[in-house]
C-alpha positions in Angstrom: 52.1 -72.9 45.5 51.3 -74.0 49.0 52.9 -70.9 50.5 50.7 -68.7 48.3 47.6 -70.4 49.5 48.3 -69.9 53.1 45.8 -67.4 54.7 47.6 -64.8 56.8 46.4 -64.3 60.4 44.5 -61.2 61.2 46.7 -58.7 63.1 45.5 -56.3 65.8 47.3 -52.9 65.5 46.8 -50.1 67.9 47.3 -46.5 67.0 47.3 -43.5 69.3 47.1 -39.8 68.5 48.9 -37.1 70.4 46.0 -35.9 72.5 46.3 -38.4 75.4 49.4 -40.6 75.2 49.2 -41.7 78.8 45.8 -43.3 78.3 46.7 -44.9 74.9 49.8 -46.4 76.4 47.8 -47.8 79.3 45.3 -49.4 76.8 48.2 -50.9 74.9 49.7 -52.4 78.1 46.3 -53.9 79.0 46.2 -55.6 75.6 49.7 -56.8 75.8 50.8 -55.0 72.7 52.5 -51.8 71.6 51.3 -48.7 69.9 52.3 -48.6 66.3 55.2 -46.1 65.9 53.9 -43.1 64.2 55.4 -39.9 62.9 53.1 -37.0 63.6 53.9 -33.3 63.5 52.4 -29.9 62.5 53.7 -27.7 59.7 54.4 -24.1 60.3 50.9 -23.1 59.1 49.2 -25.6 61.5 48.6 -28.4 59.0 49.1 -31.9 60.4 51.2 -34.7 58.9 50.9 -38.4 59.9 52.9 -41.4 58.7 53.0 -44.9 60.2 56.4 -46.3 60.5 55.5 -49.9 59.7 53.3 -51.8 57.3 49.6 -51.8 58.2 48.3 -53.9 55.2 45.5 -56.3 56.1 45.5 -55.3 59.8 42.5 -54.7 62.2 43.3 -51.1 63.1 42.1 -49.3 66.2 42.7 -45.6 66.1 42.5 -43.9 69.5 42.1 -40.1 70.0 40.6 -38.1 72.9 38.8 -35.0 71.7 40.1 -32.7 74.4 41.5 -29.1 74.5 42.6 -28.0 71.0 39.8 -30.3 70.0 39.7 -29.3 66.3 43.4 -30.2 65.9 42.9 -33.6 67.5 39.8 -34.5 65.5 41.7 -33.5 62.3 44.7 -35.6 63.3 42.4 -38.7 63.8 40.7 -38.2 60.5 44.1 -38.0 58.8 45.2 -41.2 60.6 42.1 -43.0 59.3 42.7 -41.8 55.8 46.3 -42.9 55.9 45.3 -46.4 57.1 42.6 -46.7 54.4 45.1 -45.8 51.7 47.7 -48.2 53.2 45.2 -51.1 52.8 44.2 -51.7 56.4 41.5 -54.5 56.5 39.2 -52.8 59.1 39.4 -49.4 60.8 37.8 -48.7 64.1 37.8 -45.2 65.4 38.1 -45.1 69.2 36.9 -41.8 70.8 36.8 -42.1 74.6 35.2 -38.6 74.4 33.3 -37.9 71.2 33.7 -34.3 70.3 30.8 -32.0 69.3 28.3 -34.5 70.8 26.2 -31.8 72.5 24.8 -30.5 69.2 22.8 -33.6 68.4 19.7 -31.8 67.1 18.6 -28.4 65.9 17.2 -26.2 68.7 16.3 -23.5 66.3 16.6 -22.6 62.6 20.0 -22.2 60.8 21.9 -24.4 63.3 24.2 -27.3 62.5 24.0 -30.9 63.8 27.7 -31.3 64.5 27.4 -34.7 66.1 26.1 -36.0 62.8 28.8 -34.1 60.9 31.4 -35.8 63.0 30.0 -39.2 62.1 29.9 -38.3 58.5 33.6 -37.2 58.5 34.8 -40.4 60.1 32.9 -42.5 57.6 34.2 -40.4 54.7 37.7 -40.8 55.9 37.4 -44.5 55.8 36.3 -45.7 59.3 34.3 -49.0 59.4 33.4 -48.9 63.0 33.1 -46.4 65.9 33.7 -46.9 69.6 32.9 -44.2 72.2 32.3 -43.9 75.9 29.1 -42.4 77.2 27.8 -40.5 74.3 26.0 -37.3 75.3 22.8 -38.8 73.8 22.2 -42.4 72.6 20.7 -41.2 69.3 24.3 -40.3 68.1 24.8 -44.1 67.5 22.4 -43.8 64.6 24.4 -41.0 63.0 27.2 -43.3 62.0 26.7 -45.6 59.0 28.2 -48.7 60.5 28.6 -50.5 63.8 28.9 -48.4 66.9 30.2 -49.7 70.2 28.7 -47.5 72.9 30.6 -48.1 76.1 29.5 -47.2 79.6 31.6 -46.0 82.6 28.7 -46.7 85.0 30.1 -50.0 86.4 33.4 -48.4 87.1 32.0 -45.2 88.7 29.2 -46.9 90.6 31.6 -49.5 92.1 33.8 -46.6 93.4 30.8 -44.8 94.9 29.4 -47.9 96.5 32.7 -48.6 98.1 32.7 -45.2 99.7 29.1 -44.9 100.8 26.5 -47.4 102.0 24.1 -47.7 99.0 21.2 -47.7 101.5 22.0 -44.0 102.3 22.3 -42.9 98.6 19.8 -41.0 96.5 20.8 -40.8 92.9 20.2 -37.3 91.4 19.6 -36.4 87.8 20.8 -32.7 87.5 18.2 -32.1 84.8 15.5 -33.9 82.8 17.9 -34.9 80.1 19.9 -37.0 82.5 17.0 -38.9 84.0 17.6 -42.1 81.9 21.3 -42.1 83.0 20.2 -41.7 86.6 17.7 -44.5 86.3 20.5 -46.9 85.2 22.4 -45.9 88.4 19.3 -46.6 90.6 19.1 -50.1 89.0 22.7 -50.8 89.8 22.8 -49.3 93.3 19.1 -50.1 94.2 18.8 -46.5 95.4 15.9 -44.0 95.0 15.9 -41.3 92.4 15.6 -37.5 92.6 15.4 -35.0 89.8 16.4 -31.3 89.8 14.3 -29.1 87.7 16.4 -26.4 86.1 16.3 -23.8 83.3 19.2 -22.2 81.5 19.3 -18.4 81.2 18.9 -17.8 77.4 20.8 -14.5 77.7 23.9 -15.8 79.4 26.0 -18.7 78.0 26.7 -21.6 80.4 24.4 -20.0 83.0 22.0 -22.2 84.9 19.1 -21.4 87.1 18.1 -24.2 89.5 14.5 -24.3 90.8 13.4 -27.3 92.8 14.1 -30.9 93.7 11.6 -33.7 92.9 12.3 -36.6 95.3 13.4 -37.1 98.9 16.9 -36.0 99.6 16.9 -34.9 103.3 19.6 -36.6 105.3 20.6 -38.6 102.3 24.0 -38.9 100.5 23.1 -37.5 97.1 25.1 -38.7 94.1 24.7 -36.3 91.1 25.3 -38.2 87.9 26.1 -36.8 84.5 28.0 -37.6 81.3 30.4 -34.7 81.7 31.5 -31.8 83.8 32.4 -28.8 81.7 32.4 -25.4 83.5 30.9 -27.0 86.6 28.0 -24.6 86.8 25.3 -27.3 86.6 26.6 -29.6 89.3 27.6 -26.9 91.7 24.2 -25.2 91.6 22.6 -28.6 91.8 24.6 -29.3 94.9 23.6 -26.0 96.5 20.0 -26.8 95.9 20.4 -30.3 97.5 22.0 -28.9 100.6 19.3 -26.3 100.8 16.8 -29.3 100.9 18.7 -31.0 103.7 21.1 -33.4 102.0 23.7 -34.8 104.3 26.4 -34.9 101.6 26.8 -34.5 97.8 29.1 -36.6 95.5 29.3 -35.9 91.8 30.1 -38.8 89.3 30.6 -38.1 85.7 32.4 -39.9 82.9 34.1 -37.0 81.2 36.1 -34.4 83.1 36.2 -31.5 80.6 36.7 -29.1 83.5 36.9 -25.9 81.5 37.5 -22.7 83.5 36.2 -21.9 86.0 35.2 -25.5 86.9 38.1 -26.2 89.3 37.5 -23.0 91.3 33.8 -23.6 91.4 34.2 -27.1 92.8 36.9 -26.0 95.3 34.5 -23.3 96.6 31.5 -25.7 96.8 30.4 -28.1 99.6 30.7 -31.1 97.3 32.8 -33.7 99.1 34.0 -35.6 96.0 34.0 -35.4 92.2 34.6 -38.7 90.5 35.5 -38.8 86.8 37.4 -41.1 84.4 40.5 -40.3 82.4 38.7 -40.3 79.0 40.2 -36.8 78.8 43.6 -35.7 80.1 43.4 -33.6 83.3 46.4 -31.5 83.9 47.7 -31.1 87.5 46.4 -27.5 87.8 42.9 -28.7 87.3 43.1 -31.4 89.9 42.4 -31.0 93.6 42.0 -33.1 96.7 38.3 -33.6 95.9 38.8 -34.9 92.4 39.1 -38.7 91.9 40.2 -39.9 88.5 39.5 -43.5 87.6 41.1 -45.2 84.6 38.9 -46.1 81.7 41.8 -48.1 80.0 40.8 -51.6 81.1 37.3 -51.0 79.7 38.6 -49.7 76.4 41.1 -52.6 76.2 38.4 -55.2 76.9 36.1 -53.7 74.3 38.8 -53.6 71.7 39.7 -57.3 72.4 36.0 -58.3 72.1 35.7 -56.5 68.7 38.9 -58.0 67.4 38.0 -61.5 68.5 34.3 -61.1 67.3 33.1 -61.4 70.9 30.3 -59.5 72.6 30.8 -55.9 73.7 27.3 -55.8 75.1 28.1 -58.5 77.6 30.5 -56.1 79.3 27.7 -54.0 80.7 24.6 -56.1 81.5 21.9 -53.9 83.1 24.1 -50.7 82.8 23.2 -50.6 79.1 19.6 -50.3 79.6 
């Protein structure tokens, strides 16, 4: 009778999809644990199969997946992993998405459009997720789309420490590449105690991913300008922003972004630009052919590991960021 009354200890179990195994192994190492052995493969018609090779009953599960190239496959795999955990009686399931797919469609710009950022949240909830963890969501309002706790992590401390170690903050002007990134840039100015500049731009409605840059609001002459953004996709925005800053007399331009999507032709555009350094994290895998001598990739694994530990131990995730959270 006494043995039946014993309350089992809660177990942390870490699961990784197939999208970014290097990052997931690094997170596991930082936590001093192993990824749960998982059998994952695709059938001939493209359907995905997942099975965990050990019991997960009663565990505190953290399911990691980066929504990178072949994004629909990886999202579906993560949903299947969550469903498998729920059906195998995991106690709590946290979805960990270093890069949250479909985040750019967070509102309707015109009629008959979807809000896919909300759809993503609904899918994870329907699959059985209790909690969501993501790094630098495209907009903060996405936190409200998920019906449950959301841990919104910030790469700002990691990125700003690297930039401050390379350049005297007194020489830096933080630059928002458009009006939508002003709040992000303001957080950078708070950390670096540097002035802010804003680039006014407009997208060409007739050409996809085409940006027209107009003017700079703020003093950038003879300054080291640090363009900050949540992601670099095709590189059009940051390269055109850099050209505008150099035209206004900037001494140097550095780009800092959390997510290095780097879709073609981003690598070529950066290589042909006067940008001295592009700093990103490894929330997404970056293959060798998309790297260059100007690209610096910082590891987000310690931040993810610390946040997972805080959630598991009922600690404070907010305390990891201080003023960076805003």
